[in-house]
N, C-alpha and C positions, 0 to 999 in steps of 0.2 A: 508692824505693830499698830501703826496708824490706821491701816486698812482694816485690820481685824477689829479695832475699836469702833470704826464706823459701821462695820457689818453687825457687831454686837448691839450697838445702839439702835440700829434699824430693826433688827429682829426683836429686840425688846419692845419696840413700838408696836410691831405687828402682833405679837402674842400677848403683851401685857396691857397695852393701851387700846388698841383698835376694837376689841370686843365691847368696850364701854362707850365708844364714840358713835353718836347718831348724826347722820348728815341728811339734808333734804334732797330728795330726788324729784325733779320737775315732772309734770305729766308728759308722757311719751305718746307720740303718734302711733297709730296702728300700722303705719308703713315703716319700713326699714327694720333695724335690729333692736331699737330701743325697747319695744314691748316684750321681745324675747328675753332680753336681759332682766327685765323686771319680773317676768315669770320665773326665771331661774332663781332669782333672789327671793321669791315668795311674796312679792309686793304687787299691788295693783298698778297698771300702767296708765290708768285713766285719770288719776288724781295725784296731786303733789303730797308726799308724805315722807317721814323720816325712815331711813334704813340703816343697818349696822355696817360699820366700816370693816369689821372683821369678816363679815360675809362677803364683802366686796373683794378683799384680798384672797379669800378662798376661791372665788370665781375667776379672779384675774391675778394669778400668782406672779405674772411678769411685772406687775406694778409694785411688788415688794422692793424692787431695785430703784424705783423712782424717788430717790431721796430729795430731788428738787421740789417735790410736792410737800415737803415737811415731814415730820415724824421721826425725831431723834431723841433717844432716852439716854441720859448720862450714865445711869447705873448699868445699862446694857453694855455700853462701851467698856466700863470697868470690869464687868464679869467675864467678858471675852478677851479684853486686852491684857489683863493680868496673866491668864494662862498662856496666851500667845507670847507675852514677854518672857515668861519662864522657859517656854520651849526655845525661843530665840537664844536666850542666854545659855541654855544647855547645849545647843548646837555650836555656839561660838566659844564655849569655854569661859564664859563671863560669870561673875558673882551676881546672882539675880537680885538679892536684897540691896546690894551696893548700887546696882544700876537703877533699881526702883527708887532709891533715895534721890538720884539725880533727876528722875522724871516727875516726882511728886509735885514740886512747885509749879512746873509747867502745866500739869494736869489741872491744878487749881486755877491758874490764869486762863486756861482754855475754857473752863466752866464759866468764868466771869464773862468772857466774850460771848459764849454760847447763850447765856441768859439775856444779853443785849439783843441777840437775834430773836429770842422768844418775845421780848418786848415789842420789837418791830413787827413781828408776825401776829401779835395779839393772842398768842397761846400761853398756857401756864399762868393764867391771870389769877388775881386774888378776888376775894369777896368784896362786896360793897362796904365802904367805910361806915362806921356807926355815926349817928347824928352828933354833930358837933366836931367831928374829926375829918370832915370832907376836905378841908384845906390841905391835909397831909396825904391825900390820895392822888392817884393819877387818872387821867381821862383818856380813854382810847376810843376811837371812832371808826376803826377799819380793821381789816385783817380777819383772823379766825374768831374774834370775840363775838359771842351771841348778840343778836340785835337788841335784846332787852337790857344789855349791860353797856351798850355804846353811849358814851357821854356821861356815864355814872362815875362818881368818885370811887375808885377801887383801891384796895390794899396793894401797895407796890411790890408784889411777890417777886417779879423778875429782877427789879433793880435792887431789892433787898438781898437777894441771893448773889447778885453780882458783887455787891459791896462785901458781903461776908466771904465770898470766895477769894477776893483780893486780899482781905484781911488774913485768911488762912494761908494764902501763898506767902505773905510777908512773915507770918509766924514760922512757916516751914523754912524759909530762907534764913531766918535768924537761928533756927534750931541747928543748922549744919555746923555752927561753930562750937557746939557743946554736945555733939552726937556721941552716944555711949555705945551703940551697937548698930550693926548694919540692919537696915529695915526700919529704924526708928522714925525716919522722916515719912516714909510711906504709910506706916501704921498711924502716925500722927494725922496725916491727911484723912485716912479712913475713919478714925475715931472722931475727929472734929466735924467732918461733914455728916457722919451718921448721927451726931447729936443735933446738928442744926437742921437737917432736912425734915425730920418729923415735926419740928416746931413750925417751920415754914408751911408744911402741908396743912396745918390746922387752919391757916388763913387763905388757902387757895380754894377756888371754886370751879376749876375746869373739870369737865365730866370724865376726861380720859384717865384720871388717876386710878379708878377702880377701887372698890371697897370690899374688904374681906373681914367680916365681923366688925369690930370697933375701929379698925385701922385701914388705911389705904395700902395699895401694893408697895409703894415706895417706903412707907413707914415700916412695914414688915421686913423689907429688905434692909432698911437701916438698922433695925434691932438685931438681925442676924449678923450683919457686917460688923456692928459694934462689938457683939459678943465674940465673934471670931477674931477680930483684931486684938482685943484685950487678952484673949487666950494665947495668942502668939507671942506676947511680950515676954513672959518668963522663959519660953522656949528659945527665943533669939538672944535673950540675956545670958542664959546658960551656955549657949553656943559660942558666945563671945569669949567666955572664960576657958573654953577648951583650947589647949595649945595646938596650933596648926603645924603640920609637918612641913619642914623646909628641906629642900634638896641638899644632899651632902656635896660640897664642892670637891672637884677632883684634886688629888694630891699634887703639890707643887713639884715640878721637875728639879732634880738635884744634878749639879755638875758631874759629869761622868756617866750618867745613866744613858743606856742605849736609846737612840731615837727610834720611836715606833715607825714602822713602814706599813704601807698599805698595798 
């Protein structure tokens, strides 16, 4: 399940983020392979200019597995990890929604630590703070942050999401004491995060988010995830009320009955 979550988060980066990321390519010498690569990418090899990361993955598919270069999307891990978890529970004869309730608080804590990594890498950054609010911002001077934003007071998008994720994990942990149906804790995670993520997206300024109409990719996913999670609540609630079949115990042996032989 962890491996499929990592694969899903990476694939979401490749197909949902990379097409909107532009990276600078330095001028390449006419000797060697550099200018051939630039020609394949449709770029000039003689000048430094920006090129598309999605095109880079298309030309170098082996780099999709290079997770050490960054590029992890939380929603991608959820979208592939949940079906993989369902398949695993099906194979092992486990109750999927009950197992998902056990995993939900850990998923929120994992998100909190993941956003600390975003802060250290300089990705998923916020917009510049408005005048008069600079003291509440954070200052980044390295990493993936664009050069024009280095040293500028930015909205703390990464630390804000880490704090909210820990808060969600605490709520989920407390929810276990008054759970009313299997799947309640997992759905609570999906609902709470789907509400928070579009709000945080408003204050982010990283280009890899992608925009489709009035909303970003993650905002559209949040809306769909919120609607789907809420739609599952009455289904799981009714399922809780259906009596479950219990195996009939074998009849007790009575003195004098013949002993079965094999």
